C-alpha positions in Angstrom: 69.8 98.6 29.4 70.0 100.0 32.9 72.9 101.7 34.4 74.1 100.3 37.7 74.8 103.0 40.2 78.0 103.3 41.8 78.5 102.0 45.4 79.1 104.7 47.5 80.7 103.7 50.8 80.5 106.2 53.8 83.6 106.8 55.9 83.0 106.4 59.2 84.4 109.4 61.4 87.7 108.4 63.3 87.3 106.8 66.7 87.7 109.5 69.5 90.7 109.4 71.6 91.2 109.2 75.2 92.3 112.9 76.3 95.5 112.6 78.8 95.6 113.7 82.4 95.1 117.3 82.8 98.1 119.4 83.1 97.0 120.6 86.5 98.0 117.1 88.1 101.9 117.8 87.6 101.3 120.0 90.4 100.8 117.0 92.7 104.5 115.5 91.5 106.0 116.8 94.6 104.3 114.1 96.6 105.7 111.1 94.3 108.4 109.1 95.8 109.3 107.0 98.7 109.0 108.5 102.5 110.0 107.4 106.0 107.7 109.1 108.7 108.0 109.2 112.3 105.7 110.9 114.7 103.2 110.8 117.5 99.7 109.4 117.5 97.3 111.3 119.7 95.2 109.5 122.2 91.7 108.6 121.2 89.0 106.6 122.4 90.4 103.7 119.9 94.0 103.8 121.2 96.4 105.4 123.8 98.8 107.8 122.7 101.8 106.2 120.9 104.9 106.6 118.8 104.4 105.8 115.1 106.8 105.0 112.3 105.6 104.4 108.7 106.8 103.9 105.2 104.9 105.5 102.4 105.2 105.3 98.7 103.3 107.5 96.4 103.0 106.9 92.4 101.0 107.6 89.5 98.4 104.9 88.6 95.6 104.3 86.1 97.5 106.2 83.2 98.4 109.1 85.4 94.9 110.2 86.4 95.6 109.1 90.0 98.0 108.8 92.7 98.3 105.6 94.2 99.5 105.8 98.0 101.1 102.5 99.8 101.5 102.9 103.4 103.1 100.4 105.8 103.1 101.1 109.6 106.0 99.5 111.3 104.9 97.1 114.0 106.0 97.7 117.7 104.7 96.7 121.0 102.3 99.6 121.2 101.3 99.6 117.4 100.8 95.9 116.6 
């Protein structure tokens, strides 16, 4: 009578986990938020000098690995 060998099941290693954003990215938190900006655009071959007003929103994106910037320039007669 032959003995059957016990079935040995190997355990697979745990799945690797995605590391979080590096701590150095916290230094960019100063830029997060909503900003209203007024200024002057210098003349260039593309356009004459003009005043400018913009709204800017900056927030963390893609799990905190990136900053997303949403810029909206206010329309005017010189900046259509």
